[in-house]
C-alpha positions in Angstrom: -3.2 -30.8 -24.0 -4.0 -27.3 -22.8 -6.8 -28.6 -20.7 -4.5 -31.0 -18.9 -1.9 -28.3 -18.3 -4.5 -25.9 -16.9 -5.7 -28.7 -14.6 -2.2 -29.3 -13.3 -1.7 -25.7 -12.5 -5.1 -25.2 -10.9 -3.5 -25.0 -7.4 -1.4 -22.1 -8.5 -4.4 -20.3 -10.0 -6.3 -20.9 -6.7 -3.4 -19.4 -4.7 -3.2 -16.4 -7.0 -6.9 -15.8 -6.6 -6.7 -16.0 -2.8 -3.8 -13.6 -2.8 -5.5 -11.2 -5.1 -8.7 -11.2 -2.9 -6.8 -9.8 0.1 -7.4 -6.2 1.1 -3.8 -5.0 1.0 -0.4 -5.9 -0.3 3.0 -4.5 0.3 6.3 -5.7 -1.4 9.1 -6.6 0.9 12.7 -5.8 -0.2 15.8 -7.4 1.3 19.0 -5.2 1.1 22.2 -7.2 1.3 24.7 -4.4 2.2 27.6 -7.0 1.9 26.9 -7.3 -1.7 27.6 -3.7 -2.4 30.9 -2.5 -3.9 32.3 0.7 -2.5 34.1 1.2 -5.8 30.8 2.3 -7.4 29.1 3.8 -4.3 26.8 6.0 -6.3 25.1 2.9 -7.7 25.6 0.7 -4.6 21.8 -0.1 -4.3 21.8 -1.5 -7.9 24.6 -4.0 -6.9 22.7 -5.2 -3.8 20.2 -7.9 -4.3 17.1 -5.6 -4.2 16.7 -5.2 -7.9 17.8 -8.6 -8.8 15.4 -10.3 -6.4 12.6 -8.0 -7.5 13.1 -8.7 -11.1 13.1 -12.5 -10.4 9.8 -12.2 -8.6 8.2 -10.0 -11.1 9.1 -12.4 -13.9 7.2 -15.1 -12.1 4.3 -12.7 -11.6 4.1 -12.0 -15.3 4.3 -15.7 -16.1 1.4 -16.6 -13.9 -0.6 -13.7 -15.3 -0.1 -14.8 -18.8 -1.1 -18.4 -17.8 -4.3 -17.1 -16.2 -5.0 -15.3 -19.5 -4.7 -18.6 -21.3 -7.3 -20.1 -18.9 -9.6 -17.2 -19.5 -9.5 -17.7 -23.3 -10.0 -21.4 -22.8 -13.0 -21.0 -20.5 -14.6 -18.5 -23.1 -14.2 -21.2 -25.8 -15.8 -23.7 -23.5 -18.8 -21.5 -22.9 -17.9 -20.9 -19.3 -18.4 -17.1 -19.4 -18.9 -16.5 -15.6 -15.8 -18.5 -14.7 -13.8 -16.6 -17.4 -15.0 -13.3 -16.0 -14.0 -14.4 -12.4 -10.5 -15.1 -13.6 -10.3 -11.7 -15.5 -11.2 -10.0 -12.2 -8.4 -11.9 -10.4 -6.0 -10.6 -13.0 -7.3 -7.0 -12.4 -7.1 -7.2 -8.7 -3.5 -8.7 -8.9 -2.4 -5.8 -11.1 -4.0 -3.2 -8.8 -2.2 -4.7 -5.8 1.2 -3.9 -7.4 0.3 -0.3 -8.3 1.0 2.8 -6.2 3.6 1.4 -3.9 7.2 0.1 -3.8 9.7 0.3 -6.6 8.7 1.7 -10.0 9.4 -1.6 -11.7 6.8 -3.3 -9.4 4.3 -0.7 -10.4 5.0 -0.9 -14.1 4.4 -4.7 -13.9 1.2 -4.0 -12.1 0.1 -1.7 -14.8 0.8 -4.5 -17.4 -1.0 -7.1 -15.5 -4.0 -4.9 -14.9 -4.1 -4.0 -18.6 -4.0 -7.7 -19.3 -7.1 -8.2 -17.0 -8.8 -5.2 -18.5 -8.4 -6.7 -22.0 -9.6 -10.0 -20.8 -12.8 -8.5 -19.4 -13.4 -6.9 -22.7 -13.0 -10.1 -24.5 -15.3 -12.0 -22.1 -17.9 -9.3 -22.6 -17.7 -9.6 -26.4 -17.3 -13.4 -26.8 -19.1 -14.8 -23.7 -22.8 -14.8 -22.7 -22.5 -12.8 -19.5 -25.7 -12.5 -17.5 -27.1 -9.1 -16.5 -26.5 -10.1 -12.8 -22.9 -10.7 -13.4 -22.6 -7.5 -15.3 -24.0 -5.5 -12.4 -21.7 -7.2 -9.9 -18.6 -6.7 -12.1 -19.5 -3.0 -12.6 -19.9 -2.5 -8.9 -16.5 -4.1 -8.0 -14.7 -2.2 -10.8 -16.2 1.1 -9.9 -14.7 0.6 -6.4 -11.3 -0.6 -7.7 -11.0 2.2 -10.2 -11.4 5.1 -7.8 -10.4 8.5 -9.1 -8.3 9.2 -6.0 -6.3 6.0 -6.1 -2.5 6.1 -7.0 -1.4 4.1 -9.9 2.1 5.5 -9.7 4.0 6.5 -6.5 7.6 7.9 -6.7 8.4 7.8 -3.0 10.5 4.7 -3.4 12.5 6.1 -6.3 13.0 9.4 -4.4 14.3 7.4 -1.3 17.0 5.9 -3.5 18.0 9.3 -4.7 18.4 10.4 -1.1 20.4 7.3 -0.5 22.7 8.2 -3.4 23.2 11.6 -2.1 23.9 10.3 1.4 26.7 8.1 0.0 28.3 10.6 -2.3 28.4 13.9 -0.5 30.1 14.9 2.7 27.9 16.0 5.6 28.7 19.2 7.4 26.1 18.6 10.1 23.9 21.4 9.0 22.5 20.0 5.7 25.4 21.0 3.6 28.4 19.3 2.2 30.4 18.9 -0.9 30.3 16.3 -3.7 32.8 13.5 -3.5 34.2 11.9 -6.6 31.2 9.7 -7.2 28.8 12.5 -6.4 29.8 14.7 -9.3 27.0 13.1 -11.6 24.4 14.2 -9.0 25.8 17.7 -8.9 26.7 18.3 -12.5 24.2 19.8 -15.0 24.5 20.1 -18.8 28.0 19.9 -20.4 28.5 23.6 -20.3 27.7 24.1 -16.6 29.7 20.8 -16.0 32.7 22.4 -17.7 32.3 25.6 -15.8 32.0 23.6 -12.5 35.4 21.9 -13.3 37.2 25.1 -14.1 35.7 27.1 -11.2 35.4 24.3 -8.6 31.8 25.5 -8.2 29.5 22.4 -8.2 26.2 22.6 -6.3 26.6 21.5 -2.6 24.6 18.8 -0.8 21.7 21.2 0.1 21.4 22.3 -3.5 21.5 18.7 -4.8 18.7 17.7 -2.3 16.7 20.7 -3.5 17.1 19.6 -7.0 15.9 16.0 -6.2 12.9 17.5 -4.3 11.9 19.8 -7.1 12.2 17.1 -9.8 10.0 14.6 -8.0 7.4 17.2 -7.0 7.1 18.2 -10.7 6.9 14.6 -11.7 4.2 13.9 -9.1 2.2 16.9 -10.4 2.6 15.8 -14.0 1.4 12.2 -13.1 -1.7 13.6 -11.4 -2.5 15.9 -14.3 -4.7 14.4 -17.3 -2.8 14.6 -20.6 -5.3 17.0 -22.2 -4.7 19.5 -19.3 -1.0 19.0 -19.3 -0.9 19.5 -23.0 -2.7 22.8 -22.7 -0.4 23.9 -19.8 2.7 23.0 -21.8 1.4 25.2 -24.7 0.8 28.1 -22.3 4.2 27.7 -20.6 6.2 27.3 -23.8 9.4 29.2 -23.5 9.3 29.5 -19.7 12.3 27.4 -19.2 13.1 24.4 -17.1 14.3 24.5 -13.5 17.9 23.6 -12.8 18.6 19.9 -12.6 21.5 17.6 -12.4 22.8 15.3 -15.1 21.2 12.1 -13.9 17.8 13.7 -13.2 17.7 15.1 -16.7 18.2 11.5 -17.9 15.4 10.2 -15.6 12.9 12.9 -16.7 11.9 11.2 -20.1 11.4 7.9 -18.3 9.1 9.5 -15.7 7.1 11.1 -18.7 6.7 7.7 -20.2 5.4 6.4 -16.9 2.9 9.1 -16.8 1.6 8.2 -20.3 1.3 4.6 -19.3 -0.7 5.5 -16.1 -3.1 7.7 -18.0 -3.5 5.1 -20.8 -4.5 2.5 -18.1 -6.9 5.0 -16.5 -8.5 5.6 -19.9 -9.0 1.9 -20.4 -10.6 1.7 -16.9 -13.0 4.4 -17.7 -13.9 2.8 -21.0 -14.5 -0.6 -19.4 -17.0 0.9 -16.9 -18.9 2.7 -19.7 -19.0 -0.5 -21.8 -20.4 -2.5 -19.0 -23.1 0.1 -18.4 -23.9 0.2 -22.1 -24.3 -3.7 -22.1 -26.6 -3.5 -19.0 -28.6 -0.8 -20.8 -28.9 -3.1 -23.9 -30.0 -6.1 -21.7 -32.8 -4.0 -20.1 -34.1 -2.1 -23.1 -33.1 -4.2 -26.0 -31.4 -1.2 -27.6 -28.3 0.8 -27.3 -28.4 4.3 -25.9 -28.5 7.2 -28.3 -25.8 9.0 -26.1 -23.9 8.2 -23.0 -26.0 10.6 -20.8 -28.8 8.1 -21.1 -26.8 5.7 -18.9 -26.8 8.4 -16.2 -30.5 8.9 -16.6 -31.0 5.1 -16.2 -28.9 5.0 -13.0 -26.4 2.7 -14.7 -23.6 5.2 -14.5 -22.8 7.9 -11.9 -21.5 10.2 -14.5 -20.1 10.2 -18.1 -16.3 10.0 -17.7 -14.1 12.5 -19.4 -11.6 11.3 -22.1 -8.2 12.1 -20.5 -6.7 12.6 -23.9 -9.6 14.3 -25.6 -11.9 17.4 -25.2 -14.9 16.1 -23.3 -16.3 12.6 -22.6 -15.2 9.3 -24.2 -16.4 9.2 -27.7 -19.5 7.0 -28.4 -21.3 6.2 -31.6 -24.2 3.7 -32.3 -23.5 1.5 -35.3 -25.6 -0.8 -37.4 -24.5 -3.8 -35.4 -23.6 -2.4 -32.0 -21.6 0.6 -30.9 -18.1 2.2 -31.0 -16.3 3.5 -28.0 -13.0 5.2 -28.2 -10.6 7.7 -26.8 -8.9 10.4 -29.0 -5.5 9.0 -28.0 -2.1 10.5 -27.4 -2.1 13.2 -30.0 -5.5 14.6 -28.8 -7.2 14.4 -32.2 -10.5 12.8 -33.1 -10.2 10.5 -36.1 -13.9 9.4 -35.8 -13.0 6.0 -34.4 -10.3 5.1 -36.9 -7.4 3.3 -35.3 -3.8 4.3 -35.9 -1.2 2.2 -37.7 2.5 1.3 -37.4 5.2 2.2 -39.8 4.2 -0.6 -42.2 0.5 0.3 -42.2 -0.8 -2.4 -39.8 -3.3 -1.3 -37.2 -1.8 -0.8 -33.7 -3.7 -0.6 -30.5 -2.1 2.5 -29.0 -0.8 4.3 -32.0 -0.2 8.0 -31.8 -1.7 8.6 -35.3 -5.3 7.4 -34.7 -8.0 6.7 -32.1 -7.8 4.2 -29.3 -10.7 1.9 -29.9 -12.0 0.0 -26.9 -15.2 -1.4 -28.3 -15.6 -3.6 -30.1 -12.5 -5.5 -28.7 -12.1 -7.4 -32.0 -11.5 -4.1 -33.8 -9.0 -3.1 -31.2 -6.9 -6.3 -31.5 -7.3 -7.4 -35.1 
C-alpha cells in the first residue's frame, strides 16, 4: 500500500526536487489592505491575508516534507541507499531555501524541514550501504550548504512589521516625532509601574523614542542570534546585574520568543557540524578500516578542513571510539558534559534534545530510541 501511494505521488516528489535544486528562493506575500479592520489598527497586518496564506502554504510544505521522509525510510528498507540519500538531500535543500529570509514563521518551518533532512541523512548513513564516492559527494555539498556565514534566522521582516505598527499608531510631526494614538499605547508603554506613571503624568515615549526601542531590541536580538550559546552564556554571567535597556510592553513579550528562536538556530547548526564530522569519520573508516583515535586525524587525512567547535560546549564536538563504532555528541543546552549520556523527560524516558544530558548524534539509533 505504501509503495502504491509513493508511486502515485512521484510527480509531486519530482517537482519538490526540481524546486529544491534551484539556486535561490524568495517567498512572495500578498497583502489585502481591504481585509484590514481599522478598529484594531495596531494588529492590522495580522487581519490581512498575509499570515493566513503563509500558514496555509507552510502546512503544505510540512506535509510534503513528511511524505518525502516516508519515502526515504521506504527506500532504505528496500536497499536503495543512494536514492534514499538523494531524497534526504532534497529535504535539506528545501529547508535551507526557507531559512534566513521572509517572515519568521517561514524560517522556523525551514529549520524544522532541514532538521528532518538532517536526521534522514544520519539514518541513511547508519542503515544503508552508502558508497565512499557518495559519501564524498554528500560531504562536499553539505560543506557548501552549511557555510558559517550563512543566515539561518533573519529578523528584517519582523522589524518591518514593527515599523508598520508604529506608522499606523503614532502621529507624525514631519520630523520623526509624534505622539501615541489610542492603539499605540501598547507600543509606548513599559512595565506596569512606568505604564501607571505614564497615564498619570501623560508622559509616554514619543514616536522617535518608540522607533529607537524597536531598533535597539532587534539589534540586540541579531547580536544574540549570531553569538554561540557557550559565548553568550559567558557574557551573561559577566554582565549579570547590568540591567536591561528600556523596552515597551510588546517588545518585552517578544523577547523570550526571539531567545527561543536563537536556541533552535544553534541547535540546527550543531546538528550540521555533527553531520559533517560523521561523514568524515565514515570516509576515514572506509579508507583505513578503522575509526580515528581523535578528530584531528580527520584533518590530517584531508577529510575535514578543521575540527568544528561545539557551540554549547567548551571545545570541539565530543568524540569517543567504542567497541562497536563511535560516539559523537554535543554537551547540549546546559553546557555540561555527561560523557555521552542522553537526557530524559519528566517520566524518565530518553529525549533527543533534553536539557539534562548530552545531545547524541551518533549512533542515530541511540539518539532516537
